[in-house]
N, C-alpha and C positions, 0 to 999 in steps of 0.2 A: 070820740076821742076825749072831748071835754069831760064827759061823765066818768070815763076811765081814769083820767088824771085826778078828778075830785075824790074818787074812791081810794086811789093810791095815796094821795096826800093825807086823807083822813086816817088811813091805816099807819102811815109813817108817823103821824103825830101821836097816835096811840102807842106805838112802839117806844117812842122817845119818852112819853109820859110814864110808861111802865118801867122803863130802865131807871128813871129818876126816882121813882117811888119805892122800888123794891129794896129790901134790906140785904145788902151784900156783906155778910158777916165773915170775919176771919180771912186768912190768906186765900183759901179756896174761893170765898165769895168775891174778893177783890179781883182774883184771876178771872172768874166767871163774868164779872162785870165788864172787864176789858174785852173779853171774847165777844160777849153780847153786843157791846157798844160798837166794836169793829164791824160786826155783821150789819148793824143798823147804818153805820157810815157807808158800807158797801150798798145797802138797799137804797139809801138816799141818792147815790150816784147811778146805780145800774139795776136796782130791783124792779121786778115785774110782778104783776098781780097773779096770785094763785087762788084756788078755791077757798083756802082757809088762812091766807096771810099774804106775805110778800116773799117771793122767791129770789134767792141770790145764788150766783154761781161763783164759787171761790174755793180753791183747794185748801186743805187743812194746813199745808206748808205755808201758803201765802197768808192765811188767816193768822197763823202763829207769828209770822214775821211782823205783820202790821200791828198785832196786839202786844208785841214784844214779850212773848211767852214761848217756852220750849214746845217743840212739836208734840211730845208725848203728853205734856201737861194740857195742851190744847185739846188733844183727843179725849183725855179724861174729863175735861170740862164739858165737852159736848156730850160724850156717851154716858158719863156717870151722873151728870147734874142738870145741864141745860135741857137735854132731850127728855129725861125722866120727869123734869118739872113742867113739861109742856110748853116751854118757851120757844123751843126749836124742834124741828123734825126733819128727817131726810125725805127728799122728794122721791116718790116712786114713779113719777111720770117724766116726760121730757126725753129728748134724744140729742145726740151731738153735744154741743156745749152746755146744754141744760141738764144733761144726764148726770145724776149724782149730786144735784144741787141741794141746798138747804132751804127750808122755809121758816121764816120768822112768823110764829103762830099768833093769830089774833083771836081773842076769846069770842065765843059764839054770841055773847050778849052785847058786843060792841057795835055801835052803829057806824055805817059807812057814810052817813050824811055829812056833807060839807058844812052844814050849819053848826056843827060842833065847835068850829074854830073861826076866829076872825082873822087869822094870819096864815091860812092854808096856802095862800098864793106864794108864800116865802119858804115853805117847809121843804120843797123839793130841791132847794139849793143847799148844798153841803155847808154846814156851819163850822167855822174854824174851831178846832179843839186844841187843847194843850197836848203836846206830844206824850205818848204813853211812857210810863216809867217801867223799869225792870226790877224784878227780884234779884237778889244775889249779894255776895260779899262786897262791901264797899259801896253798894248802890242804895238809893233812898227808898226804894220799894213803892208798891202801887198805892198804898194809903197816902203817901206823899203826893202822888198824882191827883188823887181825889181832893185833897186839901187845896192843892194849887188850882184845880178847876173851879172850886168854890170861890177862892179869892179872885180868880180871873173874872168870874161872873158878878161878884158882889163886893169886891174890895173897895174901901177898907171895912173891916168888921172885927168883932171880938171872937175869942175862942168859943164861948157858948153859942154864938150865932152860927159859926161854922159847923160846930157839932150838931146843932139842930138841923141845919141844911143837909148834913150827911146822915141823919138818923142815928147819931151816936151820942154817947155821953161825953161831956167836955173833957174828962180825964183821959178818955180813950185816945184823944188826938194830941195830948200834951207833949209827949216825947217826940212825936213826929214833927210837930210845930217847932219844937226846940231845935231839932236837927236842921230843919229848913232855915231857921233864923241863923244858926251857926254857919250854914253853907252860903249864906248871903242871898238865897233865892227868895226869902221873905224878910220884910222889914217889920220891926216892932217898935211902937211908940206908946209906952205904958201898956194898956190893955188892948190896943188897936193894932191889927196886923194888916199889911198891904203888900203888894208886889212892887219891887223897885222899877224905875223907869226903864232900866236896861235889862229887864228880866230875860228876854229872849236870848241876848248875848251871854248872860250868865248861865242860862240853862244849857246852851250849846257847849260852853266851856266845861260845865259839870259833866255832861254826858261824855265828853272826850276824856276827861280825867278819871272818871270812875269805871271806864271800860264799856259803857253802854254802846257807843259807836263801834268799838272793836267787836263786840258780841254781834251787833247787827251785821257787820261785814262778814264774819265767820258763817253766820246763818245764811247769808245771801250766797256765799261761795258754795256752801253745801247744797243749797237749793239748785244752783246752776249745774253742779255736777250731777245731781239726780235727774234733772231735766235732760241733760245730754245723754246720760246712760239710758234713760227711758226712750229717748228718740232713737238711739241706736238699736235698742231691743225691738221696737216695733217698726223700725224702718221708716219713721215719719219725720215730721219737722221738729226742730228743737223747741218750739213753743208749746209742745205737748206738756201737760201738767200732771205729774205724779202726785201722790199723797192726797188724793181727793177723798 
């Protein structure tokens, strides 16, 4: 059991390292990042070892809800980009609840040795993250989420420092930062940016006012209706999960 946990933790660390180092370019890239990150978050909580990575069992509908991305956009992210890129693949094994699960792929040249990290004992514990942002009219978008996450981890800092951490040019995040400052979610003092002390309360208010929470509610209602319809169709329990 100890060896299994060590291997699992080493692989989880590698997945997190890969997510932080990949260049997630453009709107599709930022969408893919949140899908991939959500899968890693699920792996941290419930992932199990597979031959070539970490297996997670999550429906596409639930994945789309947690990543705050539309269902079809989540499917495109998986089928058109993450799977072809070799980051994710569909499991061909398993049965019951593991049937149709996804595997977060670990490269063949990555070691499973626990000596690769001095903090592996902590990695199996889910790390608190900034809530996902949504695309859409009146919403701040997912680049704002990436900027906020950077500030959350290393605030206060300058725009060039944030851009470097995000693997982008400073000018690429200028307009996003300006919107965040205007919204009150980020504070600016000269060239230094930071999060306000009441950031969490301000973010909740923003999500309420820009329709993010309402969109979440509509997606949840749709998901529940699909689950109930699926349960009636197969004559099973309501906790059956369509959209896998």
